[in-house]
C-alpha positions in Angstrom: -24.0 -5.4 18.7 -22.5 -2.0 18.0 -24.3 1.3 18.4 -24.2 3.6 15.4 -23.9 7.3 16.1 -23.7 9.6 13.1 -22.8 13.1 14.0 -20.5 15.7 12.6 -20.3 17.7 15.9 -19.9 15.0 18.6 -17.1 16.1 20.9 -14.6 13.7 22.6 -15.9 14.9 25.9 -19.5 13.8 25.2 -18.7 10.2 26.0 -17.1 11.1 29.3 -19.8 13.1 31.0 -20.6 10.4 33.5 -17.0 9.4 34.0 -17.3 6.2 32.0 -15.3 5.4 28.9 -17.4 3.0 26.7 -15.7 1.1 23.8 -15.6 3.6 20.9 -14.8 3.2 17.2 -14.3 6.6 15.4 -14.6 7.0 11.7 -12.5 10.1 11.1 -12.5 11.6 7.7 -9.4 13.5 6.5 -8.5 16.6 8.5 -11.3 16.1 11.1 -9.1 16.0 14.2 -8.3 12.3 14.6 -5.2 12.9 16.7 -7.1 15.5 18.8 -9.7 12.9 19.7 -7.1 10.2 20.4 -5.1 12.4 22.7 -8.4 13.4 24.4 -9.1 9.8 25.1 -5.6 9.2 26.4 -5.9 12.2 28.8 -9.3 11.1 30.0 -7.8 7.7 31.0 -4.8 9.3 32.7 -7.0 11.8 34.6 -8.9 8.9 36.0 -5.7 7.7 37.6 -4.7 4.9 35.3 -1.0 3.9 35.5 0.9 4.9 32.3 2.1 1.3 31.8 -1.5 0.0 31.7 -2.2 2.0 28.5 -1.3 0.9 25.0 -1.6 3.3 22.0 -0.4 2.1 18.7 0.0 3.8 15.3 1.9 3.0 12.1 4.8 5.5 12.1 7.3 6.7 14.6 6.5 10.3 13.6 2.8 9.8 14.4 3.7 8.1 17.8 6.0 11.0 18.6 3.3 13.5 17.7 0.8 11.9 20.0 3.2 11.9 23.0 4.4 15.4 22.2 0.8 16.7 22.0 -0.1 15.1 25.4 2.9 16.6 27.2 2.5 20.0 25.5 -1.2 20.2 26.3 -0.5 19.4 30.0 2.4 21.8 30.2 0.3 24.7 28.7 -2.7 23.9 31.0 -0.4 23.8 34.0 1.0 27.3 33.2 -0.5 29.7 35.7 -0.5 32.5 33.1 -2.4 30.4 30.4 -6.0 30.3 31.4 -7.1 29.7 27.8 -5.1 26.5 27.6 -6.7 25.1 30.8 -10.2 25.9 29.5 -9.4 24.2 26.2 -8.2 21.1 28.0 -11.3 21.1 30.2 -13.5 21.1 27.1 -11.4 18.5 25.4 -11.7 15.9 28.2 -15.1 16.9 29.5 -14.0 17.9 33.1 -15.4 21.4 33.7 -13.7 21.7 37.1 -10.3 20.2 36.2 -7.8 22.0 38.5 -4.5 23.3 37.2 -2.6 21.5 39.9 -3.9 18.1 38.6 -2.5 18.9 35.2 0.9 19.7 36.7 0.8 16.5 38.8 0.0 14.4 35.8 2.7 16.0 33.7 5.3 15.3 36.4 4.1 11.7 36.7 4.3 11.1 32.9 7.8 12.7 32.6 9.0 10.6 35.5 7.6 7.4 33.9 8.1 8.3 30.3 10.0 5.0 29.8 6.9 3.1 30.8 4.5 4.9 28.4 3.5 2.6 25.5 2.7 5.0 22.7 4.4 3.2 19.9 4.4 1.7 16.4 3.1 -1.8 15.8 6.7 -2.7 14.9 7.9 -1.6 18.3 5.0 -3.3 20.1 5.5 -6.6 18.3 9.3 -6.5 18.9 8.5 -6.0 22.6 6.0 -8.9 22.6 8.5 -11.1 20.7 11.2 -10.5 23.3 8.6 -11.5 26.0 7.9 -14.8 24.3 11.3 -15.9 22.9 11.1 -19.6 23.6 7.4 -19.9 22.4 8.2 -18.1 19.2 11.5 -20.2 18.7 13.5 -17.0 18.2 17.3 -17.3 17.7 19.5 -15.9 20.5 20.5 -12.2 20.2 18.3 -11.7 17.2 17.9 -8.5 15.3 15.3 -7.0 12.8 16.2 -6.7 9.1 15.3 -3.8 6.8 13.8 -4.0 3.4 17.1 -4.1 1.6 18.5 -6.9 3.7 15.2 -8.8 3.3 15.7 -8.7 -0.5 19.3 -9.9 -0.2 18.1 -12.8 2.1 15.4 -13.7 -0.4 17.8 -14.0 -3.2 20.2 -16.1 -1.1 17.4 -18.4 -0.1 16.3 -18.8 -3.7 19.8 -19.6 -4.8 20.0 -22.3 -2.1 16.6 -23.6 -3.2 17.7 -23.9 -6.9 20.9 -25.6 -6.0 19.2 -28.3 -3.8 16.8 -29.3 -6.6 17.7 -31.9 -9.2 17.6 -30.5 -12.8 14.6 -32.7 -13.7 12.7 -31.5 -10.6 13.5 -27.9 -11.3 12.5 -28.2 -15.0 9.2 -29.8 -14.0 8.4 -27.1 -11.5 9.2 -24.3 -13.9 7.1 -25.8 -16.6 4.1 -26.0 -14.2 4.7 -22.5 -12.9 4.8 -20.9 -16.4 2.1 -23.2 -17.9 4.7 -24.6 -20.3 6.1 -21.2 -21.4 9.8 -20.7 -21.6 11.3 -18.2 -19.1 14.6 -16.4 -19.7 15.6 -16.3 -16.1 14.9 -19.0 -13.5 15.9 -17.0 -10.5 13.9 -13.9 -11.7 10.8 -16.1 -12.1 11.2 -17.5 -8.6 11.9 -14.0 -7.1 8.7 -12.8 -8.7 6.7 -15.7 -7.2 8.1 -15.3 -3.8 7.7 -11.5 -3.8 4.1 -11.7 -4.9 2.7 -14.7 -3.0 4.8 -15.6 0.1 3.3 -13.0 2.4 -0.3 -14.2 1.6 0.7 -17.9 1.7 2.8 -18.2 4.9 -0.2 -18.2 7.3 -2.3 -20.6 5.2 -2.4 -24.4 5.4 -0.4 -26.2 2.6 -3.6 -27.5 1.1 -4.8 -23.9 0.4 -3.0 -24.1 -3.0 -5.0 -27.3 -4.0 -8.5 -25.8 -3.4 -9.2 -25.1 -7.1 -10.7 -28.1 -8.8 -10.3 -28.7 -12.5 -13.2 -30.6 -14.3 -12.6 -33.7 -16.4 -12.3 -33.1 -20.1 -14.8 -34.6 -22.6 -13.8 -38.0 -23.9 -12.3 -38.5 -27.3 -15.6 -39.6 -28.9 -17.3 -36.4 -27.8 -14.4 -34.2 -29.1 -14.3 -36.1 -32.4 -18.1 -35.7 -32.8 -17.9 -32.0 -32.1 -15.2 -31.5 -34.6 -17.3 -33.3 -37.2 -20.3 -31.2 -36.4 -18.3 -28.0 -37.0 -16.9 -29.4 -40.3 -20.4 -30.5 -41.6 -22.2 -27.2 -40.8 -22.9 -24.9 -43.7 -22.9 -21.3 -42.6 -23.4 -18.7 -45.3 -20.7 -16.3 -43.9 -17.1 -16.9 -44.8 -15.9 -15.7 -41.4 -18.1 -18.1 -39.5 -17.0 -20.9 -41.9 -13.4 -20.1 -41.2 -13.9 -19.9 -37.4 -15.7 -23.3 -37.3 -13.0 -25.0 -39.3 -10.4 -23.5 -37.0 -12.2 -24.8 -34.0 -12.5 -28.3 -35.6 -8.8 -28.3 -36.2 -8.0 -27.5 -32.5 -10.4 -30.3 -31.4 -8.9 -32.8 -33.8 -5.3 -32.0 -32.7 -6.2 -31.6 -29.1 -4.6 -28.1 -28.9 -6.7 -26.4 -26.3 -4.2 -23.7 -24.9 -5.4 -20.9 -27.2 -9.1 -21.5 -26.4 -8.9 -19.7 -23.0 -9.1 -16.3 -24.7 -11.0 -17.4 -27.8 -13.9 -15.0 -28.8 -16.3 -17.8 -29.7 -15.8 -19.4 -26.3 -16.6 -16.1 -24.5 -19.6 -15.6 -26.7 -20.9 -19.1 -25.9 -20.5 -18.5 -22.2 -22.3 -15.2 -22.4 -25.1 -16.6 -24.5 -25.7 -19.5 -22.1 -25.9 -17.1 -19.2 -28.4 -14.9 -21.0 -30.4 -17.7 -22.6 -29.6 -16.4 -26.1 -28.2 -18.1 -29.3 -24.5 -18.0 -29.7 -23.2 -15.5 -32.3 -19.9 -14.7 -33.9 -19.9 -10.9 -34.2 -23.4 -10.2 -35.6 -23.7 -13.5 -37.3 -25.7 -16.3 -35.8 -24.2 -19.8 -35.9 -26.0 -22.6 -37.8 -28.6 -24.6 -35.9 -27.6 -27.9 -34.3 -24.2 -26.9 -32.9 -25.2 -26.7 -29.3 -23.7 -30.0 -28.3 -20.5 -29.3 -30.3 -20.1 -25.9 -28.7 -20.7 -27.4 -25.3 -18.0 -30.0 -25.9 -15.6 -27.2 -27.2 -16.3 -25.1 -24.1 -15.9 -28.1 -21.7 -12.5 -28.9 -23.3 -11.4 -25.3 -23.0 -12.5 -25.1 -19.4 -10.9 -28.3 -18.4 -7.6 -27.4 -20.1 -7.5 -23.8 -18.6 -8.3 -24.9 -15.0 -6.0 -27.9 -15.2 -3.1 -25.6 -16.2 -4.1 -23.2 -13.4 -4.4 -26.0 -10.8 -0.9 -27.3 -11.8 0.5 -23.8 -11.6 -1.1 -23.5 -8.1 0.4 -26.8 -7.0 3.9 -25.8 -8.3 3.6 -22.4 -6.6 2.7 -24.0 -3.3 5.7 -26.4 -3.6 8.1 -23.5 -4.4 6.9 -21.4 -1.5 7.2 -24.4 0.9 10.8 -25.0 -0.2 11.5 -21.3 0.0 10.0 -21.1 3.5 12.3 -23.8 4.7 15.4 -22.2 3.1 14.8 -18.7 4.3 13.9 -19.8 7.8 17.1 -21.7 8.0 19.1 -18.8 6.7 17.6 -16.3 9.0 18.1 -18.6 12.0 21.7 -19.0 11.2 22.2 -15.2 10.8 20.0 -14.5 13.8 17.8 -12.1 11.9 14.0 -11.7 11.5 11.8 -9.5 9.4 8.8 -7.6 10.9 6.5 -10.0 9.0 8.2 -13.0 10.6 7.5 -11.5 14.0 3.9 -10.8 13.2 3.2 -14.3 11.8 4.8 -16.0 14.8 3.0 -13.8 17.3 -0.4 -14.4 15.5 0.0 -18.1 15.9 1.1 -17.8 19.5 -1.6 -15.3 20.5 -4.3 -17.6 19.2 -3.8 -19.8 22.2 -2.0 -17.7 24.9 -3.9 -16.7 28.0 -4.3 -13.1 29.2 -2.5 -13.7 32.5 0.5 -14.9 30.8 0.6 -11.8 28.6 0.3 -9.6 31.7 3.1 -11.4 33.4 5.4 -11.3 30.4 4.8 -7.5 29.9 5.3 -6.7 33.6 1.7 -5.6 34.0 -1.7 -5.9 32.4 -2.8 -3.7 29.5 -6.2 -2.3 30.5 -6.6 0.4 27.9 -6.1 -0.1 24.2 -6.1 2.7 21.7 -5.6 1.8 18.0 -4.7 4.5 15.5 -5.0 4.3 11.6 -6.7 1.0 12.1 -7.9 0.8 8.5 -4.3 -0.2 7.5 -4.2 -3.2 9.9 -3.4 -6.6 8.4 -5.1 -9.9 9.4 -1.9 -11.1 11.1 -1.6 -7.9 13.1 -5.2 -8.0 14.2 -4.8 -11.6 15.4 -2.1 -10.3 17.8 -4.0 -7.2 18.9 -7.4 -8.9 19.2 -6.8 -10.6 22.6 -5.6 -7.2 24.0 -8.6 -5.4 22.5 -11.1 -7.9 23.7 -9.8 -7.8 27.3 -9.8 -4.0 27.4 -13.5 -3.9 26.1 -14.9 -6.7 28.2 -14.4 -6.7 32.0 -15.7 -10.3 32.1 -12.5 -11.5 30.3 -9.8 -12.1 32.9 -11.6 -10.3 35.7 -9.7 -7.8 37.8 -8.7 -8.9 41.3 -10.4 -5.6 42.5 -13.7 -5.3 40.7 -14.3 -1.9 42.5 -11.2 -0.4 41.0 -11.7 3.3 40.1 -10.2 3.0 36.7 -12.3 0.8 34.4 -10.8 -0.8 31.3 -11.4 0.9 27.9 -11.1 0.4 24.2 -10.7 3.0 21.5 -10.2 2.6 17.8 -9.9 5.3 15.2 -9.4 5.2 11.4 -11.0 5.9 8.0 -11.7 3.3 5.4 -11.6 6.0 2.8 -7.9 6.4 3.5 -7.0 2.7 3.3 -4.1 2.8 0.9 -1.8 0.1 2.1 -3.5 -3.0 0.7 -0.2 -3.9 -1.1 1.4 -4.1 2.3 -1.2 -6.5 3.7 -3.7 -3.9 5.2 -7.4 -5.0 5.0 -9.7 -2.0 5.5 -12.7 -4.4 6.1 -11.2 -5.4 9.4 -12.2 -1.9 10.6 -15.8 -2.7 10.0 -15.4 -6.2 11.5 -14.3 -4.7 14.9 -17.7 -3.3 15.6 -19.3 -6.7 15.1 -16.7 -8.6 17.2 -16.5 -6.2 20.2 -19.8 -6.0 22.0 -21.2 -2.6 22.9 -18.8 -0.6 20.8 -20.1 2.9 20.0 -19.4 4.0 16.4 -18.9 7.7 15.8 -18.4 9.6 12.6 -16.3 12.8 12.1 -16.8 14.6 8.9 -16.1 18.3 9.8 -12.7 19.3 8.4 -10.6 21.6 10.5 -8.0 21.6 7.7 -9.4 22.6 4.4 -11.3 25.6 3.0 -15.0 25.3 1.9 -13.8 25.4 -1.8 -11.8 22.3 -1.2 -14.5 20.5 0.7 -17.1 21.4 -2.0 -14.8 19.8 -4.6 -14.3 16.6 -2.4 -18.1 16.2 -2.0 -18.8 16.9 -5.7 -16.2 14.4 -6.9 -16.6 11.5 -4.6 -20.4 11.6 -4.2 -20.8 11.6 -8.0 -18.3 8.9 -9.1 -21.2 7.0 -10.7 -21.4 9.6 -13.5 -18.4 7.9 -15.1 -19.0 5.1 -17.6 -17.0 2.7 -15.4 -20.0 2.5 -13.1 -22.5 1.4 -15.8 -21.8 -2.3 -15.2 -22.9 -2.1 -11.6 -26.5 -3.0 -12.2 -26.4 -5.1 -15.4 -23.1 -6.9 -15.1 -22.3 -10.6 -14.4 -20.1 -12.2 -11.7 -17.8 -13.5 -14.4 -16.9 -9.9 -15.5 -14.2 -7.9 -13.7 -15.9 -4.7 -14.8 -19.0 -5.7 -12.7 -17.0 -5.8 -9.4 -15.1 -2.6 -10.2 -18.4 -0.8 -11.1 -20.0 -1.9 -7.8 -16.9 -0.8 -5.9 -17.2 2.7 -7.5 -20.9 3.0 -6.9 -20.6 1.7 -3.3 -17.8 4.2 -2.5 -19.9 7.1 -3.8 -23.1 5.9 -2.0 -21.3 5.6 1.3 -19.3 8.8 1.0 -20.4 11.2 3.8 -21.0 14.8 3.3 -17.9 16.7 4.3 -18.1 20.1 6.0 -15.5 22.8 6.4 -15.1 24.2 9.9 -13.2 27.3 8.6 -16.1 28.8 6.6 -14.2 32.0 5.7 -10.9 30.4 4.7 -10.3 31.3 1.0 -9.6 28.5 -1.4 -9.0 27.7 -5.1 -9.3 24.6 -7.3 -7.9 24.3 -10.9 -7.9 21.4 -13.3 -6.2 21.8 -16.7 -4.8 19.8 -19.5 -1.2 20.0 -20.7 -0.1 20.2 -24.3 -1.5 17.5 -26.5 1.3 15.2 -27.8 0.4 13.4 -31.1 2.5 10.4 -30.3 2.1 6.9 -28.9 5.0 7.4 -26.7 3.6 7.6 -23.2 6.8 9.0 -21.8 6.5 12.1 -24.0 3.0 12.7 -22.8 3.9 12.3 -19.2 6.9 14.7 -19.6 4.6 17.3 -21.1 2.4 17.1 -18.0 5.4 17.3 -15.7 6.7 20.4 -17.5 3.5 22.3 -17.2 3.1 21.3 -13.5 6.7 22.4 -12.8 6.0 25.8 -14.4 2.8 26.3 -12.4 4.6 25.3 -9.2 7.5 27.7 -9.9 5.0 30.5 -10.6 3.1 29.9 -7.3 6.4 29.5 -5.4 7.6 33.0 -6.6 4.2 34.6 -6.0 3.8 33.1 -2.5 7.2 32.1 -1.2 6.0 31.7 2.4 3.3 29.2 1.5 3.9 25.4 1.7 3.4 23.5 -1.5 3.1 19.7 -1.7 3.7 18.0 -5.1 2.2 14.5 -4.9 2.8 11.8 -7.4 1.8 8.1 -7.7 5.4 6.9 -8.5 8.9 7.4 -7.2 10.0 8.0 -10.8 7.7 10.9 -11.0 9.2 12.3 -7.8 12.7 12.3 -9.3 11.6 13.8 -12.6 9.7 16.7 -10.9 12.6 17.5 -8.6 14.9 17.7 -11.6 12.5 20.0 -13.5 11.9 22.2 -10.5 15.6 22.6 -9.7 16.1 23.6 -13.4 13.6 26.4 -12.8 15.4 27.6 -9.7 12.9 26.3 -7.2 14.2 25.3 -3.8 12.7 21.9 -3.4 13.0 18.9 -1.0 11.9 15.4 -1.1 9.8 13.5 1.6 10.9 10.0 2.3 14.3 10.5 0.6 15.8 9.3 -2.6 18.7 6.9 -3.3 22.0 8.7 -3.0 22.8 7.9 -6.6 20.8 11.0 -7.5 24.3 12.6 -6.9 26.9 12.3 -9.7 29.6 12.3 -7.0 28.1 9.4 -5.1 27.6 7.5 -8.4 31.3 7.9 -9.1 32.4 6.5 -5.8 30.2 3.5 -6.4 31.8 3.1 -9.9 35.2 2.9 -8.2 34.0 0.0 -6.0 32.4 -1.8 -9.0 35.7 -1.3 -10.9 37.5 -3.1 -8.0 34.8 -5.9 -7.9 34.7 -6.4 -11.7 38.1 -5.2 -13.2 37.3 -6.9 -16.5 34.2 -4.7 -17.0 35.5 -1.6 -18.8 32.4 0.5 -18.0 33.4 1.3 -14.4 37.0 2.0 -15.4 35.9 4.4 -18.1 33.7 6.3 -15.7 36.5 6.6 -13.1 39.2 7.5 -15.6 37.1 10.4 -17.0 36.5 11.9 -13.6 38.5 13.7 -10.9 39.3 10.2 -9.4 41.1 9.4 -12.6 43.7 12.1 -11.7 44.6 10.3 -8.4 48.0 8.7 -8.6 47.8 4.9 -8.8 44.0 4.9 -9.2 43.0 1.4 -10.4 41.0 -1.7 -9.4 43.8 -2.9 -7.2 44.1 0.5 -5.5 40.5 0.5 -4.5 40.5 -3.2 -3.5 43.6 -2.8 -1.3 42.1 0.3 0.2 38.9 -1.5 1.3 40.9 -4.4 2.6 43.2 -2.2 4.7 40.8 0.3 6.2 37.3 -1.0 5.6 34.4 0.2 3.5 33.6 3.3 5.6 37.0 4.8 5.6 37.4 3.9 1.9 34.4 6.0 1.2 35.7 8.9 3.1 39.1 8.6 1.4 37.6 8.6 -2.1 35.1 11.4 -1.2 37.9 13.6 -0.1 39.2 13.7 -3.7 35.8 14.7 -5.0 34.6 17.2 -2.4 36.7 20.2 -3.6 35.0 20.1 -7.0 31.5 19.4 -5.7 28.7 21.9 -5.1 26.8 22.0 -1.8 24.2 19.4 -2.8 26.8 16.8 -3.9 28.9 17.5 -0.9 25.9 16.8 1.4 25.2 13.5 -0.4 28.9 12.4 -0.1 28.6 13.0 3.7 25.4 11.0 3.8 27.2 8.2 1.8 29.9 8.1 4.5 27.3 7.9 7.2 25.6 5.1 5.4 28.9 3.2 5.0 29.6 3.5 8.8 26.2 2.0 9.5 26.7 -0.7 7.0 30.2 -1.8 8.1 29.2 -3.9 11.2 27.2 -6.3 9.0 29.3 -5.9 5.8 29.8 -8.8 3.4 33.0 -9.6 1.5 31.5 -8.3 -1.7 31.6 -4.6 -2.4 28.7 -5.0 -4.8 26.5 -5.7 -1.9 27.3 -2.3 -0.5 26.8 -0.7 -3.9 23.4 -2.3 -4.3 22.4 -1.2 -0.8 23.3 2.4 -1.7 21.4 2.3 -5.0 18.2 1.1 -3.2 18.2 2.8 0.2 16.3 6.1 0.3 18.0 8.9 2.3 16.4 12.3 2.9 18.2 15.5 2.1 18.6 17.5 5.3 17.2 20.7 4.0 13.4 21.4 4.3 12.0 23.6 1.5 8.7 25.3 1.1 8.1 23.0 -2.0 8.1 19.3 -1.1 7.8 16.5 -3.6 6.7 13.0 -2.5 4.4 10.1 -3.4 0.8 10.2 -2.2 1.6 7.3 0.2 4.3 9.5 1.8 1.9 12.4 2.1 -0.4 10.5 4.5 -0.9 12.5 7.6 0.6 15.7 6.1 -1.1 18.9 4.9 0.0 21.9 2.8 -1.3 25.3 1.8 -1.4 24.2 -1.8 -1.1 20.8 -3.5 -0.3 19.9 -7.1 -1.3 16.5 -8.6 0.6 16.0 -11.9 0.1 12.2 -12.1 -3.6 11.6 -12.6 -3.3 9.7 -15.9 -2.2 6.2 -15.1 -4.5 3.2 -15.0 -6.7 3.4 -11.9 -6.0 -0.1 -10.6 -2.5 -0.8 -11.9 -1.0 -4.3 -12.5 -2.9 -7.5 -11.6 -1.7 -9.4 -8.5 0.3 -12.6 -8.8 -2.1 -14.6 -6.6 -5.7 -14.4 -5.3 -6.8 -15.3 -1.8 -10.2 -16.9 -0.9 -10.9 -15.5 2.5 -14.1 -16.6 4.3 -13.3 -14.5 7.3 -11.2 -11.3 6.7 -9.7 -11.5 10.2 -8.4 -15.1 9.6 -5.9 -16.5 7.1 -7.3 -17.4 3.6 -8.7 -20.9 3.1 -7.7 -21.0 -0.6 -5.0 -19.5 -2.9 -4.7 -19.4 -6.6 -2.5 -17.8 -9.2 -4.1 -15.0 -11.2 -6.3 -15.8 -14.2 -6.9 -13.2 -16.9 -10.4 -11.6 -16.7 -11.3 -13.1 -20.1 -11.2 -16.6 -18.6 -13.1 -15.9 -15.3 -16.2 -17.5 -16.8 -14.4 -20.9 -16.4 -14.2 -20.5 -12.6 -16.9 -21.8 -10.3 -18.9 -19.3 -8.3 -16.7 -19.4 -5.2 -13.5 -18.5 -7.1 -15.3 -15.9 -9.3 -16.3 -14.1 -6.1 -12.7 -14.4 -4.8 -11.3 -12.9 -8.0 -14.1 -10.3 -8.0 -13.4 -9.3 -4.4 -9.8 -8.7 -5.3 -10.8 -6.5 -8.3 -13.2 -4.6 -6.2 -10.6 -4.1 -3.5 -8.0 -2.8 -6.0 -10.6 -0.3 -7.3 -11.6 0.8 -3.8 -7.9 1.3 -2.9 -7.4 3.4 -6.0 -10.3 5.7 -4.9 -8.8 5.9 -1.4 -5.5 7.0 -2.9 -7.3 9.7 -4.9 -9.1 10.8 -1.8 -5.9 11.0 0.3 -4.3 13.1 -2.5 -7.2 15.5 -2.8 -7.6 16.1 0.9 -4.0 17.2 1.6 -4.4 20.9 0.8 -5.6 23.6 3.2 -6.5 26.1 0.6 -5.6 25.3 -3.0 -5.6 22.2 -5.3 -4.0 22.2 -8.8 -4.6 19.2 -11.0 -2.5 19.0 -14.2 -3.6 16.2 -16.5 -2.9 14.8 -19.9 -5.7 15.1 -22.6 -7.8 12.0 -22.3 -11.1 10.5 -23.5 -14.0 11.1 -21.2 -14.6 7.4 -20.6 -10.9 6.5 -20.0 -10.2 4.4 -16.9 -8.0 7.0 -15.4 -8.3 9.3 -12.3 -8.4 12.4 -14.5 -11.4 11.1 -16.5 -13.1 10.0 -13.3 -12.7 13.4 -11.7 -13.9 15.2 -14.8 -17.0 13.0 -15.2 -17.9 13.4 -11.5 -17.6 17.2 -11.7 -20.2 17.1 -14.5 -18.7 20.0 -16.4 -19.2 20.5 -20.2 -15.5 21.0 -21.0 -13.7 18.6 -23.3 -10.9 16.7 -21.5 -9.5 15.4 -24.9 -8.3 18.9 -25.9 -4.8 20.1 -25.0 -4.0 23.3 -22.9 -7.6 23.6 -21.8 -9.0 24.8 -18.5 -11.4 22.0 -17.5 -12.5 23.3 -14.1 -12.0 26.2 -11.8 -13.5 27.4 -8.6 -12.6 29.9 -5.9 -10.1 32.7 -5.8 -6.9 32.3 -7.9 -5.2 34.8 -5.6 -6.1 32.9 -2.5 -2.6 33.4 -1.0 -3.0 37.2 -0.9 -5.9 37.1 1.6 
C-alpha cells in the first residue's frame, strides 16, 4: 500500500534525514521544481557512495537528460568552489546533509567526470537501444541493425503496404476492402490501408490475434418477426402526418431488409432512450400509437444486429490487414536491418516479462540498484513493461537479494511526473499508469508539489480560477444525469473530475508582477473558418509586435495547437518586422530557394510534368546554360545527391537573402546525411526534405511553437492565439478494451459513431467511454500546459464564440465566471494584474 503525503512545502531533504531513501512518487505541478527534486535524489544516492553505473535516470528528451546531468555537475562544481560558501549551503539544504564537507563535493565531481561514460542519465530511446544490444539473440535482431526515424518509418510503411496489396488476389483484396469500409466505395486502396495501419497498428501489435473478434453481433429477428413489425407500422393510424410518414418509411426498410440507414435513425435513438428511462417512445413531441412496442422492438433488434454485424466484419478485416502488414513490414525491416523505436519497445516488453534479474545485471555489466523515472505520466504500457522489473527490484530488497545484505548503499526507487501534463496519449502514453505505480510498488511514498517557483501570483490565480471551476461550463451538465451510452456523459465526468482533483496552486514569488488578458478578435460574418482563424492570428501578431517593441529584452512564447498555425504566425510576425524563431523546426520548403532546388530534382524525375520545368525556367536556375531534366539527372548520377544540391545552390546563393542562404546550407547538410542511405529515386529525397523539420540556427526573443513543443519551457510572456478548435479533435480509428492499463488490451474494435453507442453491450460502451474521457482529459492537460508556461504575462486572443461552445475559449470564459459576452468581436473579456508588468 502507498502512503499519501499531501504538502506544498515538503523538501527533498525531508526524506533523507535518517540516511534512508524510501520509494517515492512525486506529483509535481508545472513550475514546482521537478528537476530540482530529481537532481537532489540523484545527489543523495551518490553521496551515499553508490557507483554511477548502478543508477538509472530516464526522461523523454535528450535536452532534459542533458539538463539533469549539467545541473548535477554544475551544482557540485559550485559547491566545491572555496569562494562560494552560499552554493555549499544550498547543496546541504537540498540533500539534507548539514555537515556535508566541501572536499566530498570535489571528490564526487572528480569521480563523476572520470566515469561520465558510465552514468546512465538518458532517454528511454537510448536505454531501450542499450537493452536491445544486450539481448540481440533473444529479440531476434538483424546483424548490424540501426534505428529508423519517422520519415523512414513512413516510407517503409508504404513499401510494406504495396507488397501486401501485390500478394493478395483481386478477389481477396476486394472482399477485405468491402469489409473494411462497410460496403462503401473508396477512391484509393493504398490510402485506406495506410490510414488503417497508421491508426491501429501500434495498439494492435501487442495484442493476441483474437482481440479483434471480441465484439459479438446479436442474431437478427427472423423474417416472420420483421414482416409482422412492418405490418404493425402500416396498420397503425397516428393523427400526425410526420409520424405517419416515419412509420411508413420504417415499414419500407423492414420489408426490403435495408437496415444500413437505421444506425443513425432518430426513431431508433428515441426508442433506446425511452426504454432506458421507462417512458413511451416519441417522435419529436408526438407520442406513437399504442400497440407498437413489439414492432419497435423488432425494428431496434434488426438495426442493432445489422450495425454490430458490420462492425464485427470491419474488425475482422482490420485484424487480417494488420496481421498481413505485420508480416510484410517485419520481413522488409529484417532485410534492410532497420528497426523503429516501437519495434524495440514491443520486443523488449515481451522479453522482460520472463527475463530474470541476474541475467539483466550480467548483460548490462552491473546491476541497476537505483531507478529514477522522469515525466512518468507520458509512459506507454509497453515502456512500463520494460521498466517494471527494474523498478520492482530497486524498490524491494527481497527481489534478487544482494550478496552483501549489509551494504552501505541501499536500493532506491524514485518517480516524478504530473498527470495534469499528460499530453502524449496520441503517442501511446497512458497517464493512469502513474497512479498504478503506487499500487504496484509496496511502501511507496506519494508527495505533492504545488508551489510554483516560475509564475507570478496573477498567473497562479488564473490557473486556480479556471481549472477549479471547469464545471461551470455547460459541457459538465451531463456528469450527473447522463447515460453510459452517451459520449457527453463520459466527457462531462472527465471535466468534473479534473476540476475536483485539481490542487490549489501557490506562487512562491509573491511580489513578482503579472498580467492576464483575454480578448476577442474582429467578428467575421462568414462560414469560412479560415477567415476567422486568420483574423485571430492577425490580432495576435499585432499584440506580439507591440509587446516585443515595448519590452525587447523579454522572452515571448507563442503557442499554437497546430503546425499550420506556427507557419502562419511566423509569416505574419516577419511581415511586421519581428525577429522570430521557431522551436522544433519547420520543413526547409519554407524557403523559396530550397523549393526551387527540389523542383529541379522533380523535373529530372518527371520530365513529362510541365509544372516543375515551368518553375525552373522562370527562376535563376533557368538562366543556367543547358539546364534541363537531363542536366539534373546526369549531375546526380555523376556526383551524387549531396554535391548536386551544392552545385544548384551555388547558382541561387548570390540572389538570396540571409534567411534563404541559411536554408540552402541546411539543405546541403541534409543531403550529406541522406546520401549514405539514398535510394535511386530523387523523389524520395524530395519527400524527405518536404517532411523533415529543421530548426533555424538563430534564437530570437519571440519563439513560435506548438504547445507540445513548449513542454518543459518557460517564457516571460505567452500568447495563445489558437483556443478556438474543437476540444477533443478527431475520433480515433480504433478503440481498445483494456482491463489492466499496464498490460496489452484484451479487445480491439473500430470506432463507432456516438449516435450508435446504445447498440453496444456494457463492456464496449465503457471501453468507448473511457476513450472519450481520456481524449477530454488530454485536451484539458494540453490547456494546462499552455497556460502554465508564462512567468509573468499571459495573453489569450480568441475568436468570438457562443458561451456553450465546446471550445477551449468558451471553457475558459465560463470558468472565469465573468459577465462579458464572448460572442462579440473586439471585446476585452477578462483582465487582471498590471498591463505594464515588464516595466517593474
